Backbone as a chain_set.jsonl record, in Angstrom:
{"seq": "XXXXXXXXXXXXXXXXXXXXXXXXXXXXXXXXXXXXXXXXXXXXXXXXXXXXXXXXXXXXXXXXXXXXXXXXXXXXXXXXXXXXXXXXXXXXXXXXXXXXXXXXXXXXXXXXXXXXXXXXXXXXXXXXXXXXXX", "coords": {"N": [[-0.554, -2.389, -6.36], [-0.786, -2.516, -9.547], [-1.294, -4.137, -12.605], [-1.088, -3.308, -15.971], [-2.639, -4.663, -18.662], [-2.486, -5.457, -22.0], [-4.557, -6.03, -24.893], [-4.258, -7.38, -28.03], [-3.97, -8.279, -31.474], [-1.998, -11.138, -32.446], [-0.398, -10.634, -34.647], [-0.158, -7.803, -34.586], [1.12, -7.509, -32.134], [3.598, -8.632, -32.733], [4.458, -6.835, -34.748], [4.677, -4.542, -33.184], [6.737, -5.285, -31.356], [8.898, -5.639, -33.145], [9.089, -3.034, -34.206], [9.825, -1.63, -31.908], [12.318, -2.831, -31.393], [13.674, -1.997, -33.655], [13.841, 0.628, -33.188], [11.843, 2.282, -34.136], [9.583, 2.757, -32.889], [8.578, 3.97, -29.777], [7.481, 2.847, -26.76], [4.74, 4.229, -24.939], [4.686, 5.726, -21.662], [2.533, 4.89, -20.047], [1.688, 2.641, -21.292], [0.648, -0.78, -21.67], [2.693, -3.397, -20.304], [2.523, -6.04, -20.545], [1.185, -8.258, -22.866], [-1.607, -9.82, -24.417], [-3.415, -12.003, -26.623], [-6.135, -12.246, -26.461], [-9.124, -11.915, -24.429], [-9.83, -14.366, -23.446], [-7.363, -15.714, -23.338], [-6.113, -14.279, -21.296], [-7.834, -14.82, -19.182], [-7.331, -17.459, -18.64], [-4.989, -17.556, -17.123], [-5.363, -15.574, -15.198], [-7.451, -16.366, -13.42], [-10.104, -16.143, -11.008], [-9.374, -17.506, -8.635], [-6.584, -17.455, -8.827], [-6.027, -14.723, -8.737], [-6.942, -14.186, -6.176], [-5.067, -15.727, -4.809], [-2.679, -14.318, -5.383], [-3.242, -11.942, -4.024], [-3.409, -12.907, -1.407], [-0.783, -13.781, -1.016], [0.492, -11.307, -1.126], [-0.654, -10.033, 1.108], [-0.109, -11.752, 3.309], [2.557, -12.485, 3.065], [4.156, -15.006, 2.851], [6.94, -17.088, 3.834], [7.677, -19.272, 2.41], [6.79, -21.778, -0.057], [5.676, -23.948, 1.179], [4.631, -22.81, 3.531], [2.736, -21.157, 2.334], [1.092, -23.1, 1.217], [-0.01, -24.162, 3.531], [-1.445, -21.926, 4.421], [-3.353, -21.687, 2.384], [-4.517, -24.176, 2.146], [-4.133, -25.753, 0.001], [-2.611, -28.34, -1.997], [0.915, -28.703, -1.975], [2.255, -29.372, -4.378], [0.369, -28.757, -6.356], [0.101, -26.028, -5.902], [2.708, -25.195, -6.451], [2.826, -25.606, -9.233], [0.912, -23.723, -10.1], [2.096, -21.339, -9.179], [4.437, -21.368, -10.687], [3.411, -20.991, -13.273], [2.26, -18.435, -12.95], [4.556, -17.025, -12.403], [5.998, -17.291, -14.808], [4.494, -15.645, -16.415], [4.966, -13.234, -15.318], [3.656, -12.291, -13.037], [4.208, -13.028, -10.478], [7.051, -13.393, -8.362], [9.528, -15.783, -7.751], [11.538, -16.291, -5.19], [14.689, -17.529, -4.256], [15.422, -18.734, -1.116], [16.953, -19.44, 2.06], [18.646, -22.565, 2.022], [16.757, -24.957, 0.248], [14.491, -23.519, 0.026], [11.79, -21.725, -1.399], [10.535, -18.554, -1.842], [7.466, -17.067, -2.456], [6.598, -14.043, -4.116], [4.258, -11.627, -4.617], [3.826, -9.692, -7.471], [1.893, -8.197, -8.616], [-1.426, -7.246, -7.753], [-3.759, -6.208, -8.592], [-5.561, -5.606, -11.641], [-5.689, -4.199, -14.882], [-7.331, -4.197, -17.869], [-6.554, -3.429, -21.174], [-7.451, -2.122, -24.29], [-6.398, -0.661, -27.303], [-7.171, 1.186, -29.837], [-6.024, 3.329, -31.146], [-3.258, 2.902, -30.856], [-3.092, 0.442, -32.222], [-3.777, 1.27, -34.837], [-1.636, 2.997, -35.334], [0.529, 1.183, -35.317], [-0.121, -0.403, -37.519], [0.19, 1.527, -39.508], [2.958, 1.933, -39.298], [3.809, -0.547, -40.229], [2.869, -0.479, -42.885], [4.361, 1.672, -43.864], [6.939, 0.634, -43.647], [6.759, -1.479, -45.486], [6.347, -0.091, -47.904], [8.729, 1.258, -48.108], [10.476, -0.737, -48.619]], "CA": [[0.269, -2.94, -7.418], [-1.696, -2.798, -10.65], [-0.703, -4.486, -13.895], [-1.855, -2.947, -17.164], [-2.519, -5.772, -19.604], [-3.037, -5.084, -23.296], [-5.08, -7.062, -25.793], [-4.009, -7.022, -29.414], [-3.739, -9.482, -32.273], [-0.614, -11.621, -32.449], [0.284, -9.912, -35.726], [0.19, -6.464, -34.113], [2.119, -7.646, -31.069], [4.885, -8.831, -33.427], [4.819, -5.556, -35.381], [5.088, -3.653, -32.085], [8.054, -5.706, -30.867], [9.9, -5.327, -34.177], [9.238, -1.582, -34.277], [10.602, -1.235, -30.727], [13.689, -3.306, -31.606], [14.265, -1.185, -34.726], [13.774, 2.02, -32.706], [10.844, 3.031, -34.906], [8.464, 3.001, -31.98], [8.904, 4.01, -28.358], [6.243, 2.672, -25.99], [4.361, 5.302, -24.017], [4.908, 5.377, -20.264], [1.368, 4.203, -19.471], [1.332, 1.516, -22.158], [0.804, -2.088, -21.017], [3.973, -4.11, -20.455], [2.142, -7.425, -20.799], [0.201, -8.303, -23.948], [-2.265, -11.089, -24.735], [-4.167, -11.931, -27.878], [-7.585, -12.29, -26.225], [-9.602, -11.987, -23.044], [-9.779, -15.787, -23.084], [-5.984, -16.041, -22.967], [-5.867, -13.671, -19.984], [-8.656, -15.473, -18.155], [-6.765, -18.766, -18.302], [-3.993, -17.4, -16.061], [-5.883, -14.704, -14.141], [-8.73, -16.825, -12.865], [-10.376, -15.551, -9.704], [-8.579, -18.174, -7.588], [-5.192, -17.008, -8.918], [-5.988, -13.343, -8.245], [-7.042, -14.307, -4.713], [-3.778, -16.239, -4.353], [-1.731, -13.202, -5.433], [-3.589, -11.018, -2.94], [-3.04, -13.567, -0.163], [0.683, -13.714, -0.946], [0.84, -9.922, -0.805], [-1.104, -9.704, 2.465], [0.495, -12.605, 4.343], [3.999, -12.563, 2.807], [4.71, -16.277, 3.334], [8.378, -17.27, 3.607], [7.928, -20.456, 1.587], [5.622, -22.386, -0.699], [5.082, -24.8, 2.212], [3.813, -21.933, 4.376], [1.596, -20.739, 1.514], [0.209, -24.265, 1.12], [-0.734, -24.219, 4.8], [-2.393, -20.8, 4.433], [-4.412, -21.872, 1.385], [-5.116, -25.5, 2.203], [-3.88, -26.425, -1.275], [-1.452, -29.227, -2.05], [2.131, -27.991, -2.355], [2.569, -29.623, -5.796], [-0.595, -27.969, -7.13], [0.47, -24.64, -5.69], [3.965, -24.973, -7.176], [2.492, -25.478, -10.658], [0.236, -22.44, -10.283], [3.084, -20.279, -8.992], [5.346, -21.391, -11.841], [2.688, -20.363, -14.383], [2.149, -17.006, -12.648], [5.908, -16.485, -12.516], [6.333, -17.223, -16.235], [3.751, -14.521, -16.997], [5.435, -12.008, -14.684], [2.751, -11.821, -11.999], [4.787, -13.388, -9.182], [8.482, -13.695, -8.404], [9.879, -16.882, -6.852], [12.875, -15.991, -4.691], [15.36, -18.595, -3.502], [15.803, -18.342, 0.243], [17.922, -20.362, 2.655], [18.455, -23.975, 1.642], [15.976, -25.149, -0.973], [13.23, -22.816, 0.213], [11.42, -20.725, -2.404], [9.572, -17.593, -1.302], [6.677, -16.392, -3.49], [6.373, -12.608, -3.92], [3.285, -11.126, -5.589], [4.243, -8.454, -8.112], [0.665, -7.468, -8.925], [-2.63, -7.732, -7.074], [-4.888, -5.632, -9.321], [-5.315, -5.725, -13.066], [-6.454, -3.352, -15.786], [-7.27, -4.717, -19.239], [-6.545, -2.281, -22.074], [-7.39, -2.234, -25.753], [-6.031, 0.681, -27.752], [-7.301, 1.245, -31.294], [-5.065, 4.327, -31.632], [-1.978, 2.201, -30.951], [-3.209, -0.536, -33.302], [-3.708, 1.999, -36.109], [-0.264, 3.478, -35.475], [1.378, 0.047, -35.666], [-0.435, -0.758, -38.908], [0.827, 2.555, -40.324], [4.384, 1.614, -39.31], [4.012, -1.695, -41.101], [2.677, -0.017, -44.266], [5.523, 2.526, -44.2], [8.075, -0.269, -43.816], [6.567, -2.225, -46.736], [6.511, 0.799, -49.055], [10.141, 1.628, -48.172], [11.26, -1.914, -49.021]], "C": [[-0.649, -3.388, -8.558], [-0.905, -3.085, -11.923], [-1.64, -4.012, -14.992], [-1.587, -4.031, -18.198], [-3.206, -5.374, -20.897], [-3.538, -6.29, -24.062], [-4.915, -6.552, -27.219], [-3.759, -8.315, -30.187], [-2.26, -9.862, -32.236], [0.21, -10.886, -33.504], [0.733, -8.533, -35.254], [1.196, -6.492, -32.966], [3.504, -7.826, -31.687], [5.366, -7.54, -34.075], [5.354, -4.598, -34.322], [6.489, -4.006, -31.608], [9.164, -5.398, -31.866], [10.151, -3.829, -34.265], [10.037, -1.057, -33.087], [12.068, -1.613, -30.929], [14.416, -2.463, -32.653], [14.267, 0.304, -34.39], [12.858, 2.897, -33.56], [9.624, 3.359, -34.057], [8.96, 2.952, -30.548], [7.608, 3.885, -27.573], [6.003, 3.864, -25.06], [4.521, 4.808, -22.581], [3.761, 4.559, -19.677], [0.915, 3.0, -20.295], [1.517, 0.189, -21.417], [2.178, -2.698, -21.303], [3.735, -5.572, -20.816], [1.041, -7.414, -21.852], [-0.32, -9.723, -24.144], [-3.068, -10.893, -26.011], [-5.672, -11.966, -27.688], [-7.889, -12.272, -24.732], [-9.528, -13.432, -22.561], [-8.379, -16.19, -22.63], [-5.643, -15.484, -21.588], [-6.594, -14.465, -18.896], [-8.127, -16.857, -17.783], [-5.749, -18.658, -17.172], [-4.529, -16.559, -14.899], [-7.299, -15.095, -13.744], [-8.886, -16.217, -11.478], [-9.52, -16.184, -8.609], [-7.118, -17.745, -7.63], [-5.037, -15.565, -8.447], [-6.066, -13.349, -6.718], [-5.724, -14.805, -4.117], [-2.734, -15.121, -4.331], [-1.988, -12.214, -4.291], [-3.235, -11.602, -1.57], [-1.527, -13.514, 0.037], [1.114, -12.31, -0.531], [0.494, -9.575, 0.642], [-0.336, -10.464, 3.543], [2.014, -12.721, 4.239], [4.633, -13.855, 3.345], [6.195, -16.412, 2.964], [8.697, -18.457, 2.709], [6.632, -20.922, 0.93], [4.914, -23.301, 0.298], [4.169, -23.976, 3.119], [2.572, -21.464, 3.613], [0.595, -21.881, 1.361], [-0.631, -24.405, 2.387], [-1.803, -23.128, 4.857], [-3.6, -21.045, 3.522], [-5.151, -23.189, 1.521], [-4.945, -26.277, 0.908], [-2.648, -27.311, -1.175], [-0.247, -28.443, -2.568], [2.459, -28.17, -3.84], [1.644, -28.817, -6.708], [-0.237, -26.489, -7.075], [1.743, -24.291, -6.451], [3.708, -24.788, -8.668], [1.834, -24.136, -10.954], [1.23, -21.288, -10.184], [4.074, -20.222, -10.155], [4.685, -20.698, -13.035], [2.572, -18.856, -14.172], [3.505, -16.308, -12.769], [6.313, -16.315, -13.983], [5.649, -16.049, -16.926], [4.101, -13.193, -16.327], [4.541, -11.452, -13.597], [3.253, -12.117, -10.588], [6.273, -13.664, -9.39], [8.739, -14.793, -7.379], [11.338, -16.7, -6.438], [13.447, -17.182, -3.938], [15.803, -18.033, -2.167], [16.833, -19.337, 0.765], [17.594, -21.807, 2.288], [17.741, -24.08, 0.309], [14.635, -24.415, -0.931], [13.019, -21.782, -0.885], [10.307, -19.859, -1.821], [8.805, -16.948, -2.447], [6.46, -14.918, -3.124], [5.424, -12.142, -5.019], [3.781, -9.801, -6.15], [3.046, -7.569, -8.437], [-0.506, -8.091, -8.175], [-3.904, -7.202, -7.725], [-4.529, -5.574, -10.793], [-6.246, -4.821, -13.862], [-6.243, -3.879, -17.204], [-7.462, -3.546, -20.202], [-6.593, -2.743, -23.526], [-7.186, -0.811, -26.264], [-6.056, 0.74, -29.275], [-6.337, 2.267, -31.891], [-3.689, 3.688, -31.82], [-2.011, 1.203, -32.103], [-3.097, 0.147, -34.66], [-2.297, 2.519, -36.37], [0.677, 2.351, -35.907], [1.131, -0.41, -37.1], [0.189, 0.241, -39.87], [2.318, 2.298, -40.417], [4.676, 0.46, -40.262], [3.863, -1.285, -42.563], [3.865, 0.829, -44.73], [6.745, 1.653, -44.458], [7.974, -1.031, -45.128], [6.802, -1.338, -47.947], [7.96, 1.242, -49.203], [11.003, 0.488, -48.705], [11.256, -2.137, -50.511]], "O": [[-1.21, -4.484, -8.535], [0.031, -2.362, -12.265], [-2.841, -4.28, -14.952], [-0.439, -4.283, -18.562], [-4.378, -4.995, -20.891], [-3.035, -7.404, -23.916], [-5.363, -5.46, -27.569], [-3.378, -9.328, -29.601], [-1.39, -9.017, -32.022], [1.374, -10.558, -33.277], [1.874, -8.135, -35.492], [2.029, -5.594, -32.846], [4.476, -7.235, -31.215], [6.54, -7.187, -33.967], [6.361, -3.925, -34.536], [7.338, -3.125, -31.47], [10.243, -4.948, -31.482], [11.297, -3.397, -34.386], [10.842, -0.138, -33.24], [12.96, -0.806, -30.665], [15.622, -2.241, -32.552], [14.65, 1.134, -35.214], [13.075, 4.102, -33.686], [8.754, 4.133, -34.457], [9.666, 2.025, -30.149], [6.725, 4.732, -27.705], [6.933, 4.422, -24.479], [4.492, 3.604, -22.327], [3.993, 3.637, -18.895], [-0.131, 2.412, -20.016], [2.446, 0.051, -20.621], [2.74, -2.537, -22.386], [4.625, -6.254, -21.325], [0.079, -6.654, -21.745], [0.428, -10.696, -24.05], [-3.358, -9.768, -26.42], [-6.419, -11.742, -28.641], [-7.036, -12.57, -23.895], [-9.2, -13.688, -21.403], [-8.226, -16.921, -21.652], [-4.963, -16.142, -20.801], [-6.038, -14.743, -17.834], [-8.45, -17.371, -16.712], [-5.649, -19.565, -16.345], [-4.184, -16.808, -13.744], [-8.215, -14.272, -13.735], [-7.902, -15.822, -10.853], [-8.996, -15.477, -7.748], [-6.469, -17.674, -6.586], [-4.031, -15.218, -7.829], [-5.344, -12.608, -6.05], [-5.315, -14.356, -3.046], [-1.986, -14.992, -3.361], [-1.049, -11.715, -3.672], [-2.809, -10.872, -0.675], [-1.051, -13.234, 1.137], [1.994, -12.148, 0.314], [1.265, -8.897, 1.321], [0.042, -9.892, 4.565], [2.681, -13.026, 5.228], [5.531, -13.81, 4.185], [6.641, -15.918, 1.929], [9.841, -18.637, 2.292], [5.536, -20.512, 1.311], [3.689, -23.418, 0.269], [3.059, -24.402, 3.436], [1.484, -21.385, 4.183], [-0.614, -21.654, 1.375], [-1.817, -24.727, 2.322], [-2.929, -23.376, 5.288], [-4.723, -20.659, 3.846], [-6.288, -23.313, 1.065], [-5.543, -27.339, 0.734], [-1.754, -27.061, -0.366], [-0.37, -27.626, -3.48], [2.896, -27.222, -4.492], [2.086, -28.261, -7.713], [-0.271, -25.792, -8.089], [1.845, -23.21, -7.032], [4.303, -23.914, -9.298], [2.163, -23.486, -11.946], [1.21, -20.372, -11.006], [4.497, -19.139, -10.558], [5.326, -19.908, -13.728], [2.765, -18.083, -15.11], [3.588, -15.152, -13.184], [6.906, -15.3, -14.349], [6.164, -15.52, -17.91], [3.592, -12.144, -16.722], [4.64, -10.272, -13.258], [2.778, -11.526, -9.618], [6.693, -14.112, -10.458], [8.223, -14.736, -6.263], [12.254, -16.924, -7.23], [12.779, -17.773, -3.089], [16.467, -16.999, -2.095], [17.509, -20.002, -0.021], [16.432, -22.212, 2.248], [18.078, -23.379, -0.645], [13.756, -24.665, -1.756], [13.941, -21.057, -1.258], [9.279, -20.362, -1.368], [9.415, -16.34, -3.327], [6.176, -14.59, -1.972], [5.738, -12.245, -6.205], [4.117, -8.89, -5.394], [3.168, -6.347, -8.522], [-0.567, -9.306, -7.987], [-4.999, -7.688, -7.442], [-3.355, -5.501, -11.158], [-7.432, -4.697, -13.556], [-5.111, -3.99, -17.673], [-8.407, -2.768, -20.067], [-5.859, -3.646, -23.929], [-7.747, 0.135, -25.71], [-5.076, 0.384, -29.929], [-5.879, 2.095, -33.021], [-3.032, 3.914, -32.836], [-1.06, 1.126, -32.88], [-2.395, -0.346, -35.543], [-1.821, 2.484, -37.505], [1.529, 2.553, -36.772], [2.071, -0.764, -37.812], [0.668, -0.146, -40.936], [2.898, 2.426, -41.495], [5.658, 0.482, -41.003], [4.66, -1.709, -43.401], [4.313, 0.703, -45.869], [7.504, 1.911, -45.392], [8.978, -1.216, -45.816], [7.4, -1.785, -48.926], [8.388, 1.57, -50.309], [12.116, 0.709, -49.182], [11.871, -3.087, -50.995]]}, "num_chains": 1, "name": "protein.A"}
């Protein structure tokens, strides 16, 4: 389960999203689904300990955050915060089980960081075309 993560300026990410919404750009099949503005931004969420956590979740398939806390030796509250952050970024899914139990499911365990100057140039061209048409 590999996630392709793109790095592009915030300006270009906005141009891309608008072009998709306006049907002026169709993302390629192999294009990243997740975008960040810098390696630093990625490294804040995909620290080694979080990647190891995702791999542990995938390997052990715990039925609850409590079970995962036991497996990791981490405090449940600390683990809950980490899982919430990973969930917000789309790297883990938190499924409600019986009662109040929440089951973590790793969506990705491997990561590929992509920069694409061809895509960036194409998006800049779209923006220039839109400005000249206006």
